C-alpha positions as CSV (number, residue, x, y, z in Angstrom):
1,X,-4.7,67.8,38.4
2,X,-1.9,66.2,41.0
3,X,0.9,67.9,41.6
4,X,4.2,66.0,41.8
5,X,6.2,66.6,45.4
6,X,7.1,65.2,48.4
7,X,5.2,65.9,51.6
8,X,6.7,67.3,54.8
9,X,6.7,63.8,56.8
10,X,8.5,62.2,53.8
11,X,11.2,65.0,54.1
12,X,11.6,64.8,57.5
13,X,12.0,60.9,57.5
14,X,14.7,61.0,54.7
15,X,16.8,63.9,56.8
16,X,16.5,61.8,59.7
17,X,17.7,58.7,58.0
18,X,20.8,60.9,56.7
19,X,21.1,62.0,60.1
20,X,21.6,59.0,61.8
21,X,23.9,57.7,58.8
22,X,26.1,60.6,59.9
23,X,26.3,60.1,63.8
24,X,27.1,57.0,63.0
25,X,29.7,56.9,60.4
26,X,31.5,60.2,62.4
27,X,32.0,57.7,65.2
28,X,33.7,54.7,62.9
29,X,35.6,57.3,61.2
30,X,37.0,58.9,64.4
31,X,37.5,54.8,65.6
32,X,39.1,54.4,62.5
33,X,41.6,57.5,62.7
34,X,42.2,56.7,66.0
35,X,43.7,53.4,65.5
36,X,45.7,54.4,62.1
37,X,47.6,57.3,64.0
38,X,48.5,54.6,67.0
39,X,49.7,52.0,64.2
40,X,51.6,54.8,62.1
41,X,53.1,55.8,65.2
42,X,54.5,52.2,65.7
43,X,54.9,51.5,62.4
44,X,57.5,54.8,62.2
45,X,59.0,53.3,65.3
46,X,59.8,50.3,64.2
47,X,61.0,51.8,60.5
48,X,63.8,54.2,62.3
49,X,64.8,51.5,65.0
50,X,65.8,48.8,62.0
51,X,66.9,51.3,60.0
52,X,69.4,52.2,62.9
53,X,70.0,48.3,62.8
54,X,70.8,48.5,59.5
55,X,72.8,51.6,59.6
56,X,74.9,49.9,62.1
57,X,76.2,46.7,60.7
58,X,76.6,48.2,57.2
59,X,78.8,51.0,58.7
60,X,80.2,49.4,61.4
61,X,79.0,52.0,63.7
62,X,77.5,52.5,66.8
63,X,74.2,53.9,66.8
64,X,72.1,55.3,69.5
65,X,68.0,55.3,69.7
66,X,67.4,57.9,72.8
67,X,63.9,59.4,73.9
68,X,65.3,63.1,75.3
69,X,61.9,63.8,76.5
70,X,58.8,61.3,77.3
71,X,57.6,62.7,73.7
72,X,60.3,62.2,71.3
73,X,62.8,59.7,70.2
74,X,66.3,60.4,68.1
75,X,68.7,58.3,66.3
76,X,72.2,59.3,67.0
77,X,75.4,58.0,64.9
78,X,78.6,57.4,66.9
79,X,80.4,60.0,64.8
80,X,83.4,60.3,67.3
81,X,84.1,56.6,67.7
82,X,83.1,56.8,71.7
83,X,80.8,54.0,71.8
84,X,79.1,55.8,74.4
85,X,76.3,58.0,73.7
86,X,77.3,61.2,74.3
87,X,77.7,64.8,72.9
88,X,80.4,64.2,70.1
89,X,77.7,62.0,68.2
90,X,75.4,63.2,65.2
91,X,71.7,63.1,65.1
92,X,70.8,61.8,61.9
93,X,68.2,64.4,60.0
94,X,64.6,64.1,60.3
95,X,65.5,63.9,63.8
96,X,64.1,64.7,66.8
97,X,60.5,63.3,65.9
98,X,57.6,64.0,68.1
99,X,55.1,60.7,69.3
100,X,51.8,61.7,69.7
101,X,50.9,58.7,71.8
102,X,51.8,58.2,75.6
103,X,54.5,55.0,75.0
104,X,55.8,52.9,77.9
105,X,58.1,51.1,78.1
106,X,59.3,47.5,80.1
107,X,62.2,45.5,80.7
108,X,62.0,42.0,79.8
109,X,63.6,39.8,82.4
110,X,64.1,37.0,82.2
111,X,65.3,34.0,84.9
112,X,68.5,33.0,84.5
113,X,67.9,29.1,85.6
114,X,64.4,28.9,83.8
115,X,64.0,30.6,80.6
116,X,60.3,30.2,80.4
117,X,59.9,32.4,83.8
118,X,59.4,36.1,82.1
119,X,58.7,39.2,84.1
120,X,58.1,42.4,82.7
121,X,59.0,46.0,85.0
122,X,58.0,49.4,84.1
123,X,61.3,51.6,83.3
124,X,60.7,55.2,83.1
125,X,61.4,56.5,79.5
126,X,64.4,58.7,79.9
127,X,66.1,55.4,80.3
128,X,65.2,53.5,77.3
129,X,67.9,54.2,75.3
130,X,68.8,51.3,72.8
131,X,72.6,50.8,71.4
132,X,72.4,49.1,68.3
133,X,76.3,48.0,68.1
134,X,78.3,47.6,65.0
135,X,77.3,44.1,64.3
136,X,73.6,45.1,64.7
137,X,73.2,43.4,68.0
138,X,71.1,45.3,70.8
139,X,71.5,46.4,74.0
140,X,70.3,48.8,76.3
141,X,72.6,49.8,79.0
142,X,70.7,52.2,81.3
143,X,68.3,50.7,82.2
144,X,67.8,49.4,85.6
145,X,69.6,46.2,87.0
146,X,67.2,43.2,87.3
147,X,65.9,41.8,90.4
148,X,68.4,39.0,91.2
149,X,68.9,36.0,89.5
150,X,67.5,37.6,86.5
151,X,68.9,38.9,83.0
152,X,67.3,42.0,81.1
153,X,66.5,39.7,77.7
154,X,64.4,43.0,76.2
155,X,62.4,46.0,76.5
156,X,59.1,46.3,75.0
157,X,57.5,49.5,74.1
158,X,53.7,50.1,74.3
159,X,51.5,52.8,72.5
160,X,49.0,53.5,75.7
161,X,45.8,54.7,73.9
162,X,41.8,53.5,73.7
163,X,42.1,52.4,70.5
164,X,41.9,49.0,69.4
165,X,44.7,48.9,67.3
166,X,46.2,45.9,65.5
167,X,49.9,47.2,66.1
168,X,50.4,48.6,69.3
169,X,53.7,47.2,70.5
170,X,57.6,46.7,69.6
171,X,59.2,43.9,71.3
172,X,63.0,43.8,71.3
173,X,65.9,41.4,72.0
174,X,69.5,41.4,71.7
175,X,68.6,40.1,68.1
176,X,66.0,41.9,66.7
177,X,62.6,44.1,66.4
178,X,59.3,43.0,65.8
179,X,55.7,44.7,66.0
180,X,52.6,43.3,68.1
181,X,49.7,44.0,70.0
182,X,49.8,44.5,73.1
183,X,47.7,41.7,75.5
184,X,48.2,39.2,77.2
185,X,50.3,36.0,76.2
186,X,50.0,33.0,76.2
187,X,52.1,31.7,78.7
188,X,50.7,34.4,81.3
189,X,51.2,37.8,82.3
190,X,50.9,40.6,79.8
191,X,53.3,41.8,77.0
192,X,53.9,42.3,73.2
193,X,52.2,39.3,71.5
194,X,54.1,39.8,68.3
195,X,52.8,39.6,65.2
């Protein structure tokens, strides 16, 4: 009578296949998790900025998005009516929020004579205050002055990481905020390609 069972060779082959699959799935999972975290950070920042913009339009007050440190931001309401981001303003509940990834900020400077000519300038993140006027318009009062014959028409935030996330940057103009993917622009140069 012959006993049914598995040989040692068959068992080793099955264990090897399971090990290879586990390693492959581990790399895939860590890549997916990294991309998810970058996208979540981008979407959270986008949501908070859009919320501040809509509050400014609804309540007729200024709101300020400020980066007190390099890895956190907060939204403030101009409760004292000064029109300035100062100590009399109220930080909204739930802030400051931490940012897991390094964030780079660029000012978008456009040639006044030719609005198709864009130049990006990297600025210190601590200078990246964004003001939402009482009508929802955006401005950047603390950004350094642009080069001669240029005007600052917006800023871009980029979540710097090694993961190839679908959304990893924000593009802000005076009239709106959009999410996108950092890369080469069709007009030349690097920037946030809005999606």
